[in-house]
N, C-alpha and C positions, 0 to 999 in steps of 0.2 A: 767546508760544502759549497762545490761548485755553483754558479748561479743555472746553472743546466739543472745540478742533483736540487736545490732547492725547488726551482721548478717543480721537478717531477714529485718530490713530497707534497707539494700543497697539491698538484692534480690528482696525487690519490687521497690527500686531503677529501677533495671535493667528493672523489668518484665514491670515497666508503660514507662520507655523509649522505650521497643521493641512493645510498642503498640502502642505509641503514632507514631512510624515509621510506621506501616501499618495502620494509621488510616482511611485512606483514602477505605483502601481494600475491597469490598464487593464481595458478592459470584459468580457474572461475572468474575471479575476480576482473582481471585482465577481460578476457573474454566480454562479461558485463561492461566493462568501461570501453569496449569497442561500439557495443550494441548502442550506447546509449552515445558516443562521439559521431554515429552516421546519424543521429537522430537530430543533432545539432548540426552536423556538415550541411545534411540536407536542406536545412530551413536557411543555414547561410548562402545555399548554391541554390537556394530555391528550386530543390531535385527532390520532386513530390515522391517519386518511387523510392528516392535512397531513406529519405525519411518513413516511409512505411513500413518497409523491409525492417523496420528495429518491433514489429507491432504484432503480435497476435491477431488472426480471424477474430478470435472473440474479445478480443480489447474493451477492456472498459473503462472512462475517462470522466473521470468529475473533477467537477469547479469548487475548490475551497473559498473561492471569494473574500484572500486573504484573513480569514478568519482559522483559530488553533482550535477553536470547540464546532467538533464534527458534524452538531444541527445543524451549519449552517449551510455543510457544505450538499451542489445538485449534482444530480446524474449529466451530464455532458453528451455524452456519446456513448453511443451500443453497437460494438461491432465495429471492424475497421472502412467498413463502407461508409457509415456513417460519418468516422472521423475523418477519411481521404476527402470526402467531400470537402471537409470545413478547413482542410489543410491547402487542397488546390486553390480555393477561396482568397484565404488566409496569403499564399505564398504569390500571388497573382495580383495584392494589392500593396504589400508591403517584403521590405530587406531587411533581412535581420544581418545585423551587426553584432552579433552579444558572443560571452565566451561562458562555458561551464564549469563547475568545480562541484564534485563529489563529494559528499560530507561526510557519508558515512556507506558500507555496502557489508550490510551481515547476511550470508550463506549458511540455508540450510538445505541438503542433500540439491537435489533439482528446483528449488526456487531462492529466490531472493529479494530483501528489502532495502530500499537505496534511497536515498536523501539527495538532493542538490540545490545548487545554485546559482539561478541564470541573472548573468547582469550586462550591461552592453547598452545598444539601443537598436529600436524598432523605428524603419524611415517610409513614411510612405512614397509609395512609387511617385506617384503623379504631381505631388504638390515638392516632395522633397523635407516635409513636416517630419521630427523627428523625438519621439520619447522615448524616455527611459526606460530602463526593464531591471528589473531587484526582483527576483522571483523566485521562492522556494517550491520546491516539486519532492511526491511521495511518489514512487514507484515499488512495483512489483513484478519482478520478472521470473520465467520456467525457462529451464531447459528442457529442449527436445534434441533428441538426438543429441552432436554438435554445438546448437544455433540457442543461445539466451535470445529471449525475447521478451517485449513488456507487454502484461497482463492486465493492470490496472496504472493507471497515472492520475494522482490529485495535483491539480495545478493550481498554483497560490496557494495555497494551507496554513498559509501563516505561519509566524511565530510568536505569537501571544491572543488568548483568550480573550476576544470580546463581545460584548452584549450579542444576544442574537434577539431577531425581533419575534413576534406570535408567531406558530407555525402551525399548518391547516391540522385537520385530524388524521394521526394515522390511517394510513393503508388497511383496510380490515382483512385483505388475507396474508398479509404480512404480520399482522399481530395474531392472527390465527397460526401461523407457523411458525411461529415462535415461540407461543404458550404453549405448541406441542412438542416442541424442542426442551423446554423448561423441566414440562411434565416426564417425557424420557429419562431423564434424570434419575427419577425415584424409582426407577425400574434395576434389573440385575441384568436387561439383555441391553448391549452395546446398540445395539442393530434399530431401538427404537431413537436413540438419536442418532445414527450415522445417517438414516436415511435420509435427514434432509439435510445432506450438506453433499455439492458438487464433488465426486473422487478428487479432484487436483484443489481441494480448499484449502487457504494457509491462514494459520493460526496464528496471532502476533499476542502480545504481552506490552501496553505502553507505562505498567507500572506508574500510572497516576500522571505522566508527567507531559506538559501539550508541545513536546519537543521530539520530534518522531527518531530525531538522529539517533535517541535511547532506545527505542520500540527494538524489540528483539523476536525474531518469529521460534514459537515454543510448537506448531503443529505441520508437517507438511505431509497435505491430503488426507483420504477417510481411511487409509491402513492403517498410520500411524495414532490417529484418533481412535481408533477402533481396538488398537492395542492398549493404549493408557487407560479406556473405558474398562476392557475386560479385566484391568489391575484393580480399579478401584473400585468397581462397582461391585464384587464380589465382599468385598471388606468395610465399605464405606458407603452411609445413607445419606442419600442427596437429596434436600429440597427445594429447591428455587422456585422465587417470588417475585416476577418480572412486570415490569413498567416499560411497556414505547412508548419513547417520548417523542418522537419525531421520527417521518421517514419522507425520501425523494423517489421518486418513480421517474426515470425517462421518459421521452417524447414519445418511444417508439413500445414504452407501454414493457419492456422485456428486462431493465435492469435496475436494480432499486439499491437504497441502504438505508437504511433506519437504525437510531439512535434507544437504547435501552438501559434503565437505571433497575438495579437486581439486590436480592440477601439472598445470600446464598447458605445453608447451613448442612452443618457435616456432623456425621457423632459415628465412631467407630466400635464393629462388631465387638474389638476386642476388650472396649470402654466404654465408660458412661460419660465423660466428657463432650459437649458438645461445642464446636466451632461455629463462629459465622459472621460474614463479613460481606461489606456493599461494596459495590461497584457499577462501574458506566462499562456497555458494551458497543463497538461500533459495529455492524454486520454489512456485510453488502449479498446483493444476491441478484441470480437470474434465474430467467423461465425460458430461452431460447428451445430447451426442449422438453416446453409443457407447462411441467409445475414447476413451483419456484422452489429453491435449490440455492443453499447457503453456502457463496463463493470465495467469503474470509470473512475471519472474523479478529477484532481484537480487543483484548481485555484490559479494562484500567483506564479507558482516556480519561482524561482530565476535560471537565465541564465550568465557563462561566460561572459563575453565583448569580 
């Protein structure tokens, strides 16, 4: 084999390896990567409009405070206007020298669950002082027509469970709504449950893991949830005992999150065996249209002891 032939064979091996690395790539994941690349590039170039082009008008931003326990999370931004003001102030004061790795992308129809890790440094423009960046983020993106945009983001969601300080009493309106949603499961009418959800809500399962890279999407909107309920409620009796552990409401009073602990008991019409499980659930809610609606939920989140 000549030197040229050896070089060609080596190149083919490299190309084959590169293709294998992204063998699971799809047109949708490529577009999702582009959206999050625009957010990163906008921060690096101090281009506010490029950053905001990656987000929905109804974007909700959460702050994880470096903790994987969602009881420590708070609502930071409600809507693109509030987030945009924060971005403008931030980029006027800081220069971003960061890179981003996408650790996981899970797509279900027109919604996606993504985790990322940003690293590098952020430099204060006035003084030149730099601070290191090493932050995990959790993203939910939605596709509208041909564009993927960020609907939710948890900044600094943490990679381990840390003790949570004492929390204030849960917001009564959220307690009432989540109690009503739980009660709806004991009926045979899906509408008694789905009426509490936003049409484009997203449902996830954490499977008891604090690592969001392993979380998966299980429901995409009320239509899919309603179809599931139509099958289940006709043949299965549900009883849900739910306790609201914590809530956080944003400064504008239009977005919130809640964490609940619940016992779910089921029995099937065709038998006499009773099943039960206990789980923790993370909820996000919005009332920008008037009444509170559930915008996302994640079954089986892990909490610190």
